[in-house]
PDBQT receptor file of N, H, CA, C and O in Angstrom, charges set to zero:
ATOM      1  N   UNK A   1       0.859 -10.638  14.692  1.00  0.00    +0.000 N 
ATOM      2  CA  UNK A   1       1.755 -10.963  13.602  1.00  0.00    +0.000 C 
ATOM      3  C   UNK A   1       1.922  -9.732  12.712  1.00  0.00    +0.000 C 
ATOM      4  O   UNK A   1       1.291  -8.699  12.938  1.00  0.00    +0.000 OA
ATOM      5  N   UNK A   2       2.760  -9.854  11.721  1.00  0.00    +0.000 N 
ATOM      6  H   UNK A   2       3.273 -10.693  11.537  1.00  0.00    +0.000 HD
ATOM      7  CA  UNK A   2       3.079  -8.752  10.818  1.00  0.00    +0.000 C 
ATOM      8  C   UNK A   2       3.702  -7.579  11.565  1.00  0.00    +0.000 C 
ATOM      9  O   UNK A   2       3.352  -6.423  11.329  1.00  0.00    +0.000 OA
ATOM     10  N   UNK A   3       4.618  -7.887  12.459  1.00  0.00    +0.000 N 
ATOM     11  H   UNK A   3       4.903  -8.826  12.651  1.00  0.00    +0.000 HD
ATOM     12  CA  UNK A   3       5.318  -6.849  13.195  1.00  0.00    +0.000 C 
ATOM     13  C   UNK A   3       5.988  -5.855  12.265  1.00  0.00    +0.000 C 
ATOM     14  O   UNK A   3       6.526  -6.234  11.225  1.00  0.00    +0.000 OA
ATOM     15  N   UNK A   4       5.956  -4.608  12.632  1.00  0.00    +0.000 N 
ATOM     16  H   UNK A   4       5.518  -4.300  13.477  1.00  0.00    +0.000 HD
ATOM     17  CA  UNK A   4       6.541  -3.553  11.820  1.00  0.00    +0.000 C 
ATOM     18  C   UNK A   4       5.617  -3.050  10.725  1.00  0.00    +0.000 C 
ATOM     19  O   UNK A   4       5.991  -2.168   9.952  1.00  0.00    +0.000 OA
ATOM     20  N   UNK A   5       4.418  -3.602  10.655  1.00  0.00    +0.000 N 
ATOM     21  H   UNK A   5       4.114  -4.318  11.283  1.00  0.00    +0.000 HD
ATOM     22  CA  UNK A   5       3.452  -3.187   9.637  1.00  0.00    +0.000 C 
ATOM     23  C   UNK A   5       2.285  -2.456  10.303  1.00  0.00    +0.000 C 
ATOM     24  O   UNK A   5       2.051  -2.577  11.506  1.00  0.00    +0.000 OA
ATOM     25  N   UNK A   6       1.569  -1.701   9.485  1.00  0.00    +0.000 N 
ATOM     26  H   UNK A   6       1.759  -1.603   8.508  1.00  0.00    +0.000 HD
ATOM     27  CA  UNK A   6       0.352  -1.031   9.923  1.00  0.00    +0.000 C 
ATOM     28  C   UNK A   6      -0.793  -1.664   9.148  1.00  0.00    +0.000 C 
ATOM     29  O   UNK A   6      -0.721  -1.811   7.928  1.00  0.00    +0.000 OA
ATOM     30  N   UNK A   7      -1.857  -2.039   9.867  1.00  0.00    +0.000 N 
ATOM     31  H   UNK A   7      -1.916  -1.919  10.858  1.00  0.00    +0.000 HD
ATOM     32  CA  UNK A   7      -3.013  -2.662   9.230  1.00  0.00    +0.000 C 
ATOM     33  C   UNK A   7      -4.243  -1.784   9.454  1.00  0.00    +0.000 C 
ATOM     34  O   UNK A   7      -4.368  -1.122  10.485  1.00  0.00    +0.000 OA
ATOM     35  N   UNK A   8      -5.145  -1.788   8.477  1.00  0.00    +0.000 N 
ATOM     36  H   UNK A   8      -5.043  -2.325   7.640  1.00  0.00    +0.000 HD
ATOM     37  CA  UNK A   8      -6.394  -1.060   8.641  1.00  0.00    +0.000 C 
ATOM     38  C   UNK A   8      -7.525  -1.839   7.987  1.00  0.00    +0.000 C 
ATOM     39  O   UNK A   8      -7.298  -2.665   7.103  1.00  0.00    +0.000 OA
ATOM     40  N   UNK A   9      -8.730  -1.567   8.428  1.00  0.00    +0.000 N 
ATOM     41  H   UNK A   9      -8.914  -0.896   9.146  1.00  0.00    +0.000 HD
ATOM     42  CA  UNK A   9      -9.928  -2.167   7.864  1.00  0.00    +0.000 C 
ATOM     43  C   UNK A   9     -10.530  -1.219   6.834  1.00  0.00    +0.000 C 
ATOM     44  O   UNK A   9     -10.479   0.001   6.993  1.00  0.00    +0.000 OA
ATOM     45  N   UNK A  10     -11.099  -1.790   5.777  1.00  0.00    +0.000 N 
ATOM     46  H   UNK A  10     -11.140  -2.781   5.647  1.00  0.00    +0.000 HD
ATOM     47  CA  UNK A  10     -11.733  -0.980   4.741  1.00  0.00    +0.000 C 
ATOM     48  C   UNK A  10     -13.113  -1.568   4.480  1.00  0.00    +0.000 C 
ATOM     49  O   UNK A  10     -13.194  -2.737   4.105  1.00  0.00    +0.000 OA
ATOM     50  N   UNK A  11     -14.194  -0.831   4.656  1.00  0.00    +0.000 N 
ATOM     51  H   UNK A  11     -14.129   0.119   4.961  1.00  0.00    +0.000 HD
ATOM     52  CA  UNK A  11     -14.234   0.486   5.273  1.00  0.00    +0.000 C 
ATOM     53  C   UNK A  11     -13.979   0.397   6.772  1.00  0.00    +0.000 C 
ATOM     54  O   UNK A  11     -14.270  -0.613   7.414  1.00  0.00    +0.000 OA
ATOM     55  N   UNK A  12     -13.439   1.463   7.300  1.00  0.00    +0.000 N 
ATOM     56  H   UNK A  12     -13.203   2.282   6.778  1.00  0.00    +0.000 HD
ATOM     57  CA  UNK A  12     -13.124   1.535   8.715  1.00  0.00    +0.000 C 
ATOM     58  C   UNK A  12     -14.415   1.755   9.483  1.00  0.00    +0.000 C 
ATOM     59  O   UNK A  12     -15.253   2.496   8.970  1.00  0.00    +0.000 OA
ATOM     60  N   UNK A  13     -14.661   1.201  10.636  1.00  0.00    +0.000 N 
ATOM     61  H   UNK A  13     -13.981   0.599  11.053  1.00  0.00    +0.000 HD
ATOM     62  CA  UNK A  13     -13.734   0.530  11.532  1.00  0.00    +0.000 C 
ATOM     63  C   UNK A  13     -13.762  -0.991  11.474  1.00  0.00    +0.000 C 
ATOM     64  O   UNK A  13     -12.904  -1.624  12.089  1.00  0.00    +0.000 OA
ATOM     65  N   UNK A  14     -14.710  -1.615  10.762  1.00  0.00    +0.000 N 
ATOM     66  H   UNK A  14     -15.407  -1.101  10.262  1.00  0.00    +0.000 HD
ATOM     67  CA  UNK A  14     -14.770  -3.080  10.826  1.00  0.00    +0.000 C 
ATOM     68  C   UNK A  14     -15.149  -3.697   9.487  1.00  0.00    +0.000 C 
ATOM     69  O   UNK A  14     -15.918  -4.657   9.430  1.00  0.00    +0.000 OA
ATOM     70  N   UNK A  15     -14.607  -3.141   8.417  1.00  0.00    +0.000 N 
ATOM     71  H   UNK A  15     -13.983  -2.361   8.463  1.00  0.00    +0.000 HD
ATOM     72  CA  UNK A  15     -14.947  -3.592   7.070  1.00  0.00    +0.000 C 
ATOM     73  C   UNK A  15     -14.467  -4.992   6.759  1.00  0.00    +0.000 C 
ATOM     74  O   UNK A  15     -13.650  -5.567   7.479  1.00  0.00    +0.000 OA
ATOM     75  N   UNK A  16     -14.989  -5.526   5.678  1.00  0.00    +0.000 N 
ATOM     76  H   UNK A  16     -15.652  -5.060   5.093  1.00  0.00    +0.000 HD
ATOM     77  CA  UNK A  16     -14.652  -6.879   5.234  1.00  0.00    +0.000 C 
ATOM     78  C   UNK A  16     -13.236  -6.953   4.659  1.00  0.00    +0.000 C 
ATOM     79  O   UNK A  16     -12.602  -8.008   4.690  1.00  0.00    +0.000 OA
ATOM     80  N   UNK A  17     -12.750  -5.836   4.138  1.00  0.00    +0.000 N 
ATOM     81  H   UNK A  17     -13.265  -4.980   4.113  1.00  0.00    +0.000 HD
ATOM     82  CA  UNK A  17     -11.438  -5.809   3.496  1.00  0.00    +0.000 C 
ATOM     83  C   UNK A  17     -10.389  -5.204   4.421  1.00  0.00    +0.000 C 
ATOM     84  O   UNK A  17     -10.709  -4.545   5.410  1.00  0.00    +0.000 OA
ATOM     85  N   UNK A  18      -9.131  -5.444   4.072  1.00  0.00    +0.000 N 
ATOM     86  H   UNK A  18      -8.871  -5.979   3.268  1.00  0.00    +0.000 HD
ATOM     87  CA  UNK A  18      -8.046  -4.876   4.848  1.00  0.00    +0.000 C 
ATOM     88  C   UNK A  18      -6.901  -4.469   3.943  1.00  0.00    +0.000 C 
ATOM     89  O   UNK A  18      -6.780  -4.932   2.808  1.00  0.00    +0.000 OA
ATOM     90  N   UNK A  19      -6.066  -3.593   4.472  1.00  0.00    +0.000 N 
ATOM     91  H   UNK A  19      -6.164  -3.217   5.394  1.00  0.00    +0.000 HD
ATOM     92  CA  UNK A  19      -4.856  -3.173   3.776  1.00  0.00    +0.000 C 
ATOM     93  C   UNK A  19      -3.710  -3.231   4.776  1.00  0.00    +0.000 C 
ATOM     94  O   UNK A  19      -3.886  -2.945   5.960  1.00  0.00    +0.000 OA
ATOM     95  N   UNK A  20      -2.543  -3.601   4.284  1.00  0.00    +0.000 N 
ATOM     96  H   UNK A  20      -2.401  -3.834   3.322  1.00  0.00    +0.000 HD
ATOM     97  CA  UNK A  20      -1.351  -3.682   5.124  1.00  0.00    +0.000 C 
ATOM     98  C   UNK A  20      -0.307  -2.750   4.532  1.00  0.00    +0.000 C 
ATOM     99  O   UNK A  20      -0.053  -2.769   3.328  1.00  0.00    +0.000 OA
ATOM    100  N   UNK A  21       0.289  -1.941   5.383  1.00  0.00    +0.000 N 
ATOM    101  H   UNK A  21       0.082  -1.926   6.362  1.00  0.00    +0.000 HD
ATOM    102  CA  UNK A  21       1.285  -0.946   4.986  1.00  0.00    +0.000 C 
ATOM    103  C   UNK A  21       2.598  -1.219   5.703  1.00  0.00    +0.000 C 
ATOM    104  O   UNK A  21       2.621  -1.826   6.773  1.00  0.00    +0.000 OA
ATOM    105  N   UNK A  22       3.684  -0.766   5.105  1.00  0.00    +0.000 N 
ATOM    106  H   UNK A  22       3.666  -0.272   4.235  1.00  0.00    +0.000 HD
ATOM    107  CA  UNK A  22       4.998  -0.836   5.727  1.00  0.00    +0.000 C 
ATOM    108  C   UNK A  22       5.615   0.559   5.659  1.00  0.00    +0.000 C 
ATOM    109  O   UNK A  22       5.417   1.282   4.683  1.00  0.00    +0.000 OA
ATOM    110  N   UNK A  23       6.356   0.930   6.686  1.00  0.00    +0.000 N 
ATOM    111  H   UNK A  23       6.518   0.342   7.479  1.00  0.00    +0.000 HD
ATOM    112  CA  UNK A  23       7.030   2.231   6.719  1.00  0.00    +0.000 C 
ATOM    113  C   UNK A  23       8.226   2.209   5.769  1.00  0.00    +0.000 C 
ATOM    114  O   UNK A  23       8.994   1.248   5.739  1.00  0.00    +0.000 OA
ATOM    115  N   UNK A  24       8.368   3.285   4.993  1.00  0.00    +0.000 N 
ATOM    116  H   UNK A  24       7.744   4.066   5.017  1.00  0.00    +0.000 HD
ATOM    117  CA  UNK A  24       9.480   3.411   4.051  1.00  0.00    +0.000 C 
ATOM    118  C   UNK A  24      10.039   4.824   4.122  1.00  0.00    +0.000 C 
ATOM    119  O   UNK A  24       9.377   5.743   4.603  1.00  0.00    +0.000 OA
ATOM    120  N   UNK A  25      11.268   4.987   3.636  1.00  0.00    +0.000 N 
ATOM    121  H   UNK A  25      11.806   4.240   3.246  1.00  0.00    +0.000 HD
ATOM    122  CA  UNK A  25      11.851   6.324   3.544  1.00  0.00    +0.000 C 
ATOM    123  C   UNK A  25      11.205   7.065   2.388  1.00  0.00    +0.000 C 
ATOM    124  O   UNK A  25      10.886   6.477   1.355  1.00  0.00    +0.000 OA
ATOM    125  N   UNK A  26      11.020   8.338   2.571  1.00  0.00    +0.000 N 
ATOM    126  H   UNK A  26      11.279   8.816   3.410  1.00  0.00    +0.000 HD
ATOM    127  CA  UNK A  26      10.437   9.191   1.543  1.00  0.00    +0.000 C 
ATOM    128  C   UNK A  26      11.466  10.258   1.195  1.00  0.00    +0.000 C 
ATOM    129  O   UNK A  26      12.136  10.762   2.097  1.00  0.00    +0.000 OA
ATOM    130  N   UNK A  27      11.619  10.623  -0.075  1.00  0.00    +0.000 N 
ATOM    131  H   UNK A  27      11.075  10.213  -0.807  1.00  0.00    +0.000 HD
ATOM    132  CA  UNK A  27      12.662  11.580  -0.446  1.00  0.00    +0.000 C 
ATOM    133  C   UNK A  27      12.471  12.983   0.137  1.00  0.00    +0.000 C 
ATOM    134  O   UNK A  27      13.448  13.716   0.297  1.00  0.00    +0.000 OA
ATOM    135  N   UNK A  28      11.238  13.367   0.455  1.00  0.00    +0.000 N 
ATOM    136  H   UNK A  28      10.445  12.772   0.325  1.00  0.00    +0.000 HD
ATOM    137  CA  UNK A  28      10.996  14.727   0.940  1.00  0.00    +0.000 C 
ATOM    138  C   UNK A  28      10.395  14.780   2.330  1.00  0.00    +0.000 C 
ATOM    139  O   UNK A  28      10.210  15.864   2.883  1.00  0.00    +0.000 OA
ATOM    140  N   UNK A  29      10.087  13.625   2.904  1.00  0.00    +0.000 N 
ATOM    141  H   UNK A  29      10.237  12.744   2.455  1.00  0.00    +0.000 HD
ATOM    142  CA  UNK A  29       9.496  13.577   4.248  1.00  0.00    +0.000 C 
ATOM    143  C   UNK A  29      10.249  12.552   5.074  1.00  0.00    +0.000 C 
ATOM    144  O   UNK A  29      10.920  11.680   4.522  1.00  0.00    +0.000 OA
ATOM    145  N   UNK A  30      10.142  12.648   6.400  1.00  0.00    +0.000 N 
ATOM    146  H   UNK A  30       9.597  13.356   6.848  1.00  0.00    +0.000 HD
ATOM    147  CA  UNK A  30      10.877  11.698   7.229  1.00  0.00    +0.000 C 
ATOM    148  C   UNK A  30      10.362  10.264   7.128  1.00  0.00    +0.000 C 
ATOM    149  O   UNK A  30      11.111   9.319   7.377  1.00  0.00    +0.000 OA
ATOM    150  N   UNK A  31       9.091  10.095   6.764  1.00  0.00    +0.000 N 
ATOM    151  H   UNK A  31       8.483  10.863   6.562  1.00  0.00    +0.000 HD
ATOM    152  CA  UNK A  31       8.503   8.760   6.775  1.00  0.00    +0.000 C 
ATOM    153  C   UNK A  31       7.306   8.718   5.834  1.00  0.00    +0.000 C 
ATOM    154  O   UNK A  31       6.630   9.725   5.625  1.00  0.00    +0.000 OA
ATOM    155  N   UNK A  32       7.054   7.541   5.271  1.00  0.00    +0.000 N 
ATOM    156  H   UNK A  32       7.603   6.723   5.441  1.00  0.00    +0.000 HD
ATOM    157  CA  UNK A  32       5.873   7.334   4.444  1.00  0.00    +0.000 C 
ATOM    158  C   UNK A  32       5.378   5.911   4.675  1.00  0.00    +0.000 C 
ATOM    159  O   UNK A  32       6.121   5.061   5.165  1.00  0.00    +0.000 OA
ATOM    160  N   UNK A  33       4.140   5.659   4.328  1.00  0.00    +0.000 N 
ATOM    161  H   UNK A  33       3.536   6.350   3.930  1.00  0.00    +0.000 HD
ATOM    162  CA  UNK A  33       3.574   4.313   4.395  1.00  0.00    +0.000 C 
ATOM    163  C   UNK A  33       3.313   3.823   2.981  1.00  0.00    +0.000 C 
ATOM    164  O   UNK A  33       2.706   4.525   2.171  1.00  0.00    +0.000 OA
ATOM    165  N   UNK A  34       3.777   2.608   2.689  1.00  0.00    +0.000 N 
ATOM    166  H   UNK A  34       4.270   2.038   3.346  1.00  0.00    +0.000 HD
ATOM    167  CA  UNK A  34       3.551   2.006   1.375  1.00  0.00    +0.000 C 
ATOM    168  C   UNK A  34       2.598   0.829   1.549  1.00  0.00    +0.000 C 
ATOM    169  O   UNK A  34       2.868  -0.090   2.322  1.00  0.00    +0.000 OA
ATOM    170  N   UNK A  35       1.482   0.864   0.824  1.00  0.00    +0.000 N 
ATOM    171  H   UNK A  35       1.263   1.611   0.195  1.00  0.00    +0.000 HD
ATOM    172  CA  UNK A  35       0.541  -0.256   0.847  1.00  0.00    +0.000 C 
ATOM    173  C   UNK A  35       1.136  -1.384   0.015  1.00  0.00    +0.000 C 
ATOM    174  O   UNK A  35       1.557  -1.161  -1.121  1.00  0.00    +0.000 OA
ATOM    175  N   UNK A  36       1.176  -2.590   0.567  1.00  0.00    +0.000 N 
ATOM    176  H   UNK A  36       0.834  -2.771   1.490  1.00  0.00    +0.000 HD
ATOM    177  CA  UNK A  36       1.718  -3.704  -0.197  1.00  0.00    +0.000 C 
ATOM    178  C   UNK A  36       0.831  -4.937  -0.184  1.00  0.00    +0.000 C 
ATOM    179  O   UNK A  36       1.175  -5.953  -0.786  1.00  0.00    +0.000 OA
ATOM    180  N   UNK A  37      -0.300  -4.860   0.490  1.00  0.00    +0.000 N 
ATOM    181  H   UNK A  37      -0.580  -4.034   0.980  1.00  0.00    +0.000 HD
ATOM    182  CA  UNK A  37      -1.259  -5.957   0.439  1.00  0.00    +0.000 C 
ATOM    183  C   UNK A  37      -2.651  -5.395   0.678  1.00  0.00    +0.000 C 
ATOM    184  O   UNK A  37      -2.860  -4.548   1.547  1.00  0.00    +0.000 OA
ATOM    185  N   UNK A  38      -3.602  -5.887  -0.116  1.00  0.00    +0.000 N 
ATOM    186  H   UNK A  38      -3.433  -6.575  -0.822  1.00  0.00    +0.000 HD
ATOM    187  CA  UNK A  38      -4.995  -5.493   0.026  1.00  0.00    +0.000 C 
ATOM    188  C   UNK A  38      -5.844  -6.711  -0.300  1.00  0.00    +0.000 C 
ATOM    189  O   UNK A  38      -5.545  -7.450  -1.238  1.00  0.00    +0.000 OA
ATOM    190  N   UNK A  39      -6.893  -6.917   0.467  1.00  0.00    +0.000 N 
ATOM    191  H   UNK A  39      -7.136  -6.317   1.229  1.00  0.00    +0.000 HD
ATOM    192  CA  UNK A  39      -7.785  -8.033   0.165  1.00  0.00    +0.000 C 
ATOM    193  C   UNK A  39      -8.766  -8.285   1.279  1.00  0.00    +0.000 C 
ATOM    194  O   UNK A  39      -8.914  -7.487   2.205  1.00  0.00    +0.000 OA
ATOM    195  N   UNK A  40      -9.439  -9.426   1.168  1.00  0.00    +0.000 N 
ATOM    196  H   UNK A  40      -9.319 -10.075   0.416  1.00  0.00    +0.000 HD
ATOM    197  CA  UNK A  40     -10.425  -9.835   2.165  1.00  0.00    +0.000 C 
ATOM    198  C   UNK A  40      -9.698 -10.226   3.442  1.00  0.00    +0.000 C 
ATOM    199  O   UNK A  40      -8.686 -10.926   3.401  1.00  0.00    +0.000 OA
ATOM    200  N   UNK A  41     -10.217  -9.771   4.575  1.00  0.00    +0.000 N 
ATOM    201  H   UNK A  41     -11.039  -9.202   4.608  1.00  0.00    +0.000 HD
ATOM    202  CA  UNK A  41      -9.578 -10.052   5.863  1.00  0.00    +0.000 C 
ATOM    203  C   UNK A  41      -9.740 -11.511   6.278  1.00  0.00    +0.000 C 
ATOM    204  O   UNK A  41      -8.781 -12.139   6.727  1.00  0.00    +0.000 OA
ATOM    205  N   UNK A  42     -10.929 -12.044   6.132  1.00  0.00    +0.000 N 
ATOM    206  H   UNK A  42     -11.708 -11.534   5.767  1.00  0.00    +0.000 HD
ATOM    207  CA  UNK A  42     -11.191 -13.432   6.543  1.00  0.00    +0.000 C 
ATOM    208  C   UNK A  42     -12.161 -14.061   5.557  1.00  0.00    +0.000 C 
ATOM    209  O   UNK A  42     -13.204 -13.487   5.244  1.00  0.00    +0.000 OA
ATOM    210  N   UNK A  43     -11.807 -15.249   5.069  1.00  0.00    +0.000 N 
ATOM    211  H   UNK A  43     -10.960 -15.716   5.323  1.00  0.00    +0.000 HD
ATOM    212  CA  UNK A  43     -12.668 -16.003   4.164  1.00  0.00    +0.000 C 
ATOM    213  C   UNK A  43     -13.458 -17.033   4.955  1.00  0.00    +0.000 C 
ATOM    214  O   UNK A  43     -13.097 -17.341   6.091  1.00  0.00    +0.000 OA
ATOM    215  N   UNK A  44     -14.535 -17.574   4.378  1.00  0.00    +0.000 N 
ATOM    216  H   UNK A  44     -14.829 -17.323   3.455  1.00  0.00    +0.000 HD
ATOM    217  CA  UNK A  44     -15.232 -18.683   5.046  1.00  0.00    +0.000 C 
ATOM    218  C   UNK A  44     -14.280 -19.861   5.229  1.00  0.00    +0.000 C 
ATOM    219  O   UNK A  44     -13.350 -20.026   4.441  1.00  0.00    +0.000 OA
ATOM    220  N   UNK A  45     -14.494 -20.673   6.244  1.00  0.00    +0.000 N 
ATOM    221  H   UNK A  45     -15.250 -20.539   6.884  1.00  0.00    +0.000 HD
ATOM    222  CA  UNK A  45     -13.583 -21.794   6.526  1.00  0.00    +0.000 C 
ATOM    223  C   UNK A  45     -13.363 -22.730   5.340  1.00  0.00    +0.000 C 
ATOM    224  O   UNK A  45     -12.279 -23.300   5.219  1.00  0.00    +0.000 OA
ATOM    225  N   UNK A  46     -14.344 -22.911   4.469  1.00  0.00    +0.000 N 
ATOM    226  H   UNK A  46     -15.225 -22.448   4.567  1.00  0.00    +0.000 HD
ATOM    227  CA  UNK A  46     -14.201 -23.837   3.346  1.00  0.00    +0.000 C 
ATOM    228  C   UNK A  46     -13.398 -23.254   2.185  1.00  0.00    +0.000 C 
ATOM    229  O   UNK A  46     -13.112 -23.967   1.224  1.00  0.00    +0.000 OA
ATOM    230  N   UNK A  47     -13.030 -21.984   2.252  1.00  0.00    +0.000 N 
ATOM    231  H   UNK A  47     -13.262 -21.405   3.033  1.00  0.00    +0.000 HD
ATOM    232  CA  UNK A  47     -12.292 -21.325   1.178  1.00  0.00    +0.000 C 
ATOM    233  C   UNK A  47     -10.795 -21.584   1.310  1.00  0.00    +0.000 C 
ATOM    234  O   UNK A  47     -10.242 -21.627   2.409  1.00  0.00    +0.000 OA
ATOM    235  N   UNK A  48     -10.161 -21.754   0.156  1.00  0.00    +0.000 N 
ATOM    236  H   UNK A  48     -10.611 -21.718  -0.737  1.00  0.00    +0.000 HD
ATOM    237  CA  UNK A  48      -8.700 -21.915   0.130  1.00  0.00    +0.000 C 
ATOM    238  C   UNK A  48      -8.005 -20.618  -0.275  1.00  0.00    +0.000 C 
ATOM    239  O   UNK A  48      -6.780 -20.586  -0.398  1.00  0.00    +0.000 OA
ATOM    240  N   UNK A  49      -8.769 -19.557  -0.482  1.00  0.00    +0.000 N 
ATOM    241  H   UNK A  49      -9.764 -19.584  -0.383  1.00  0.00    +0.000 HD
ATOM    242  CA  UNK A  49      -8.197 -18.282  -0.915  1.00  0.00    +0.000 C 
ATOM    243  C   UNK A  49      -7.364 -17.655   0.198  1.00  0.00    +0.000 C 
ATOM    244  O   UNK A  49      -7.648 -17.836   1.382  1.00  0.00    +0.000 OA
ATOM    245  N   UNK A  50      -6.336 -16.919  -0.200  1.00  0.00    +0.000 N 
ATOM    246  H   UNK A  50      -6.105 -16.772  -1.161  1.00  0.00    +0.000 HD
ATOM    247  CA  UNK A  50      -5.480 -16.239   0.772  1.00  0.00    +0.000 C 
ATOM    248  C   UNK A  50      -6.185 -15.023   1.359  1.00  0.00    +0.000 C 
ATOM    249  O   UNK A  50      -6.912 -14.318   0.658  1.00  0.00    +0.000 OA
ATOM    250  N   UNK A  51      -5.968 -14.785   2.632  1.00  0.00    +0.000 N 
ATOM    251  H   UNK A  51      -5.378 -15.358   3.201  1.00  0.00    +0.000 HD
ATOM    252  CA  UNK A  51      -6.440 -13.553   3.256  1.00  0.00    +0.000 C 
ATOM    253  C   UNK A  51      -5.399 -12.458   3.011  1.00  0.00    +0.000 C 
ATOM    254  O   UNK A  51      -4.282 -12.747   2.582  1.00  0.00    +0.000 OA
ATOM    255  N   UNK A  52      -5.757 -11.224   3.279  1.00  0.00    +0.000 N 
ATOM    256  H   UNK A  52      -6.665 -10.989   3.628  1.00  0.00    +0.000 HD
ATOM    257  CA  UNK A  52      -4.820 -10.117   3.127  1.00  0.00    +0.000 C 
ATOM    258  C   UNK A  52      -3.588 -10.336   4.003  1.00  0.00    +0.000 C 
ATOM    259  O   UNK A  52      -2.481  -9.949   3.628  1.00  0.00    +0.000 OA
ATOM    260  N   UNK A  53      -3.775 -10.951   5.158  1.00  0.00    +0.000 N 
ATOM    261  H   UNK A  53      -4.674 -11.265   5.463  1.00  0.00    +0.000 HD
ATOM    262  CA  UNK A  53      -2.654 -11.181   6.072  1.00  0.00    +0.000 C 
ATOM    263  C   UNK A  53      -1.711 -12.251   5.527  1.00  0.00    +0.000 C 
ATOM    264  O   UNK A  53      -0.497 -12.144   5.699  1.00  0.00    +0.000 OA
ATOM    265  N   UNK A  54      -2.241 -13.264   4.883  1.00  0.00    +0.000 N 
ATOM    266  H   UNK A  54      -3.228 -13.352   4.744  1.00  0.00    +0.000 HD
ATOM    267  CA  UNK A  54      -1.398 -14.293   4.265  1.00  0.00    +0.000 C 
ATOM    268  C   UNK A  54      -0.641 -13.722   3.070  1.00  0.00    +0.000 C 
ATOM    269  O   UNK A  54       0.526 -14.053   2.856  1.00  0.00    +0.000 OA
ATOM    270  N   UNK A  55      -1.293 -12.878   2.301  1.00  0.00    +0.000 N 
ATOM    271  H   UNK A  55      -2.240 -12.609   2.474  1.00  0.00    +0.000 HD
ATOM    272  CA  UNK A  55      -0.616 -12.207   1.174  1.00  0.00    +0.000 C 
ATOM    273  C   UNK A  55       0.540 -11.361   1.698  1.00  0.00    +0.000 C 
ATOM    274  O   UNK A  55       1.640 -11.394   1.147  1.00  0.00    +0.000 OA
ATOM    275  N   UNK A  56       0.287 -10.602   2.765  1.00  0.00    +0.000 N 
ATOM    276  H   UNK A  56      -0.607 -10.574   3.213  1.00  0.00    +0.000 HD
ATOM    277  CA  UNK A  56       1.335  -9.756   3.344  1.00  0.00    +0.000 C 
ATOM    278  C   UNK A  56       2.504 -10.602   3.843  1.00  0.00    +0.000 C 
ATOM    279  O   UNK A  56       3.659 -10.260   3.592  1.00  0.00    +0.000 OA
ATOM    280  N   UNK A  57       2.223 -11.698   4.545  1.00  0.00    +0.000 N 
ATOM    281  H   UNK A  57       1.284 -11.976   4.749  1.00  0.00    +0.000 HD
ATOM    282  CA  UNK A  57       3.293 -12.584   5.011  1.00  0.00    +0.000 C 
ATOM    283  C   UNK A  57       4.124 -13.100   3.845  1.00  0.00    +0.000 C 
ATOM    284  O   UNK A  57       5.354 -13.098   3.902  1.00  0.00    +0.000 OA
ATOM    285  N   UNK A  58       3.449 -13.541   2.788  1.00  0.00    +0.000 N 
ATOM    286  H   UNK A  58       2.451 -13.543   2.742  1.00  0.00    +0.000 HD
ATOM    287  CA  UNK A  58       4.158 -14.073   1.626  1.00  0.00    +0.000 C 
ATOM    288  C   UNK A  58       5.027 -12.995   0.991  1.00  0.00    +0.000 C 
ATOM    289  O   UNK A  58       6.172 -13.258   0.622  1.00  0.00    +0.000 OA
ATOM    290  N   UNK A  59       4.494 -11.787   0.860  1.00  0.00    +0.000 N 
ATOM    291  H   UNK A  59       3.564 -11.573   1.160  1.00  0.00    +0.000 HD
ATOM    292  CA  UNK A  59       5.259 -10.715   0.224  1.00  0.00    +0.000 C 
ATOM    293  C   UNK A  59       6.421 -10.256   1.088  1.00  0.00    +0.000 C 
ATOM    294  O   UNK A  59       7.400  -9.717   0.572  1.00  0.00    +0.000 OA
ATOM    295  N   UNK A  60       6.325 -10.461   2.385  1.00  0.00    +0.000 N 
ATOM    296  H   UNK A  60       5.530 -10.899   2.804  1.00  0.00    +0.000 HD
ATOM    297  CA  UNK A  60       7.443 -10.144   3.280  1.00  0.00    +0.000 C 
ATOM    298  C   UNK A  60       8.449 -11.288   3.349  1.00  0.00    +0.000 C 
ATOM    299  O   UNK A  60       9.489 -11.171   3.997  1.00  0.00    +0.000 OA
ATOM    300  N   UNK A  61       8.132 -12.404   2.672  1.00  0.00    +0.000 N 
ATOM    301  H   UNK A  61       7.288 -12.499   2.145  1.00  0.00    +0.000 HD
ATOM    302  CA  UNK A  61       9.030 -13.545   2.664  1.00  0.00    +0.000 C 
ATOM    303  C   UNK A  61       8.907 -14.408   3.898  1.00  0.00    +0.000 C 
ATOM    304  O   UNK A  61       9.841 -15.129   4.252  1.00  0.00    +0.000 OA
ATOM    305  N   UNK A  62       7.757 -14.342   4.561  1.00  0.00    +0.000 N 
ATOM    306  H   UNK A  62       6.999 -13.757   4.274  1.00  0.00    +0.000 HD
ATOM    307  CA  UNK A  62       7.508 -15.170   5.740  1.00  0.00    +0.000 C 
ATOM    308  C   UNK A  62       6.403 -16.135   5.424  1.00  0.00    +0.000 C 
ATOM    309  O   UNK A  62       5.650 -15.952   4.468  1.00  0.00    +0.000 OA
ATOM    310  N   UNK A  63       6.310 -17.165   6.231  1.00  0.00    +0.000 N 
ATOM    311  H   UNK A  63       6.922 -17.315   7.008  1.00  0.00    +0.000 HD
ATOM    312  CA  UNK A  63       5.213 -18.121   6.074  1.00  0.00    +0.000 C 
ATOM    313  C   UNK A  63       4.130 -17.817   7.075  1.00  0.00    +0.000 C 
ATOM    314  O   UNK A  63       4.418 -17.481   8.223  1.00  0.00    +0.000 OA
ATOM    315  N   UNK A  64       2.889 -17.929   6.655  1.00  0.00    +0.000 N 
ATOM    316  H   UNK A  64       2.654 -18.202   5.722  1.00  0.00    +0.000 HD
ATOM    317  CA  UNK A  64       1.739 -17.689   7.546  1.00  0.00    +0.000 C 
ATOM    318  C   UNK A  64       1.562 -18.822   8.518  1.00  0.00    +0.000 C 
ATOM    319  O   UNK A  64       0.647 -18.792   9.341  1.00  0.00    +0.000 OA
TER     320      UNK A  64
């Protein structure tokens, strides 16, 4: 999911947190990455909190 986005773990390579980036035009370079979601990658099953992936979906205007 989150096609067209770049995801990473923080700390890398298997951290608890994640960041999601999207490619954007840059005024002086051919390409740039803009971070638009950061948070916990996975919550315990009993938690109702959003994961970083759900935040990214919402900010992209999609439903998780």
